[in-house]
N, C-alpha and C positions, 0 to 999 in steps of 0.2 A: 416464467415462460408463458406466452399467450396460448390460450386454448385453441386447438385447431377447429376448423369448420366441422370436420367429422365428429369430434368429441362433443361439440355443441349440439349437432344434429342427433347424436345418440342419446344425449341427456334429455333433449326435448322429446324424443320418441318415448323414452322411459317415463317421463313425467306425464305425458299425455295418456299413455297406456295405464299407468297406475291410477291416475285420476278417474279414468273411465271405468276401471274395475271397482272403485270404491264409492263413487258419487251416485247417490240415489236419484238425483235430479236430471242426470244426463241419460240420453237414450241415443240409439243410432241416428234418429231423425232430428234430435234437438239437443242442445247443450246448455248448461248453466253458464253464467258469465265467466267463471274461472275455467270451465271446460272449453269454452270458445276461445279464450285467450291462449290456453295451452295448445289447442288444435291449430290455431293460426300460426303460432310460433313454430310448431312442428312442421307444418306445410311450407312455411317460408324457408326454413332451414333445409328441408328436404329438396325443395326446388333449387336452392343455391348450391347444395352439394352435388346434385345430379348435373346441373349446368357445368360445374367445375370439372366433374368427371368426363363429361362429353367433350369439353374443351381440351382437357389433358390427353384424352385418347384419340381426339379428332382425326 
């Protein structure tokens, strides 16, 4: 079964948060390469999920 957009969004949220809590190179104003990749994935999925919710509840 395909993973839902919500599940992918929550997984990206968790990965981004976990990385931020453990990476010594990331800070609120700057991210390492992995941190930036995780943050971009999280924000892309968040935008898609929120757009889907807006369209559904329209």
